[in-house]
N, C-alpha and C positions, 0 to 999 in steps of 0.2 A: 504494500500500500504506500503510495507516495502522494504528496501534496505539492501543488505549485500555485504560488500566489502571483497574479499578474498585476502590474501597476495600474492604477486607475487612469482612465482617460479624463480629460477636463469635464466632461458632461456625465460621468458615471461613477459608480462606486467600485472598489476593488473587486476583482473576480477571483474566486477560490475554486480551483479545479482539483478534484481528488480522483486518482486512478487506482483501482484495485483489481486484483486478479493476477493470473499468471501472464507473463510476457510471452507472446507468440514466438515460437522458434523461427529462425530465418528459413525462407523457402529454399529448398535445394533444387537446383536446375542442372540438367545434364546437357552438355554441348557435344554435338557430333560434327566432325569436320570431314568434308569431302573435297579432295583436290581436283582441280579441273583436269580434263583429259589432255592428251598430247596436243599442243597447239602447233600452228605453222611455224611459229618462232622456234619451238623446241626442235622441230624437224630441220629447219634451216640451220640452226646452231649445230645439230649433230652432223649435218652434211657439209658444214663449213661453207654454206651458201650465203655470201655477204649480201647479194642482191635480195635474197629472200628475207634477210634480217631487216633490211632498211626500207623495203618497198611498202610496208604497212606500219601503222602505229599501234592499232588494236588488232592483234592477230587472232583469227578465229581458230576453231579446232581443225586439225588435219584429218584426213580420212581415218587414220588409226585412232585419233582422239574421238571421233564419232563412233567408231566401233567399241571403244572403251566405255563410252556413255551408254551404248545399247546393252553392253554386258552389265553395267551397273543397273540399268533399267530392269533387266531380267532378274537380277538378284533382289532388287527392291520388290518387284512383283511377287516373286516366290517367297520372299521374307514376309510380306504383308499377309499372304495366305497362311504361312506357318505361324505368324504371331497371333492370328485370329483363331487358330485351331487349338484344341486342348489335348495335346498328346500326353499320355500318362507315362512318362519316362522317369525313373527314380534316380537318375544321376544328377549330382549337384551342378556339373558343368552344363548340362542341357537346360536346367532351370535358369541358370545365370544367363545363358544365351537367349532363352525365350524372354527373360526380363529385359535384356538389352534391346532385343527386337521390339518389344512392346513400347519401350521408352522412345525408340527411334520413330515409331509410327504414331506416337502421341505428341510429337513435337508441335509446338504452337506456331512457330514461325520459321522461315528460311531466310537467311541473310546472305547476300551475294555481292561480290564486286560487280560494278556495272560493265566490266570488260566483257567483250563478246564471248570469249572462251568460257568464262565463269557462268554467264547467263545460259549459254548453250548447254553446259554440263548440268546446271540445275534443272533446266526445262526438259532436256532429253533424259538424263540419268534418273531424275526423280519424278518422272511423269506419272508413275503409279503410286506415288506417296499420297496419303489422304489429303494433304494440304492442297493438292492440285485438283481435288474433286470440286465440283461446282459449289460455290458458297457466296457469302455477301461481299467479300473483299478480294481483289485480285492482285496483280503485279503493280507495284508502285516504285517510283524512284525516291532517292533520299530527300528531294525537295517536298514531296507529298507525304512522306512517311510520318512526319510530325503531325500532319493534319489528319492522317488516317492511321491511328495506332492499331486498328484492328486488321490492317493489311497482313496477309499471310506470307507474302514473298516481298522482301524489301531489298532494293538495290542501294547500297551505301557507298558513296564515293570514298569514304574513309577506309573501306575494306579493300581497295585496290592497292597494288604494290606501287611504291614510289619509283619514279624514274630516277635512274642513277647514271653516272658516267659510263658510257659504253653500251647502255641498254635503252631501247625505245619504250619498253613496257614491262 
């Protein structure tokens, strides 16, 4: 039980606020990271293709990167089905795995860099995630995110990598 006395304003009496009860524990959140698929930048860098490195600023996914996203999409699709099923396996590892899957599919938001490769990875790779099911809020960028806190997918400029010497993105 704690008491807080607030100073009076010129037109009122002092306010006495008493709070009792147990303090709520902090809410625990779990964060899942997904790295973008191979980009054209990664491919040009691996092939030492200087022109491929400098011809674009915002490199999209390479063909291999798109295949990686489709593999992720398949794993998400199968994982969502598995997370919803109630298999009765008695191993601790499988229970932990199911709990992790349930947590992943209960995510409230997806945050992404606005760079093309990150947005492509999120929309292709996570297409079967429950967040992408029809709902009240869709994809918004960081300018609108503050105005629409219920948006499910948020593109945040602060989530993009910083340009550094020798790199375009």
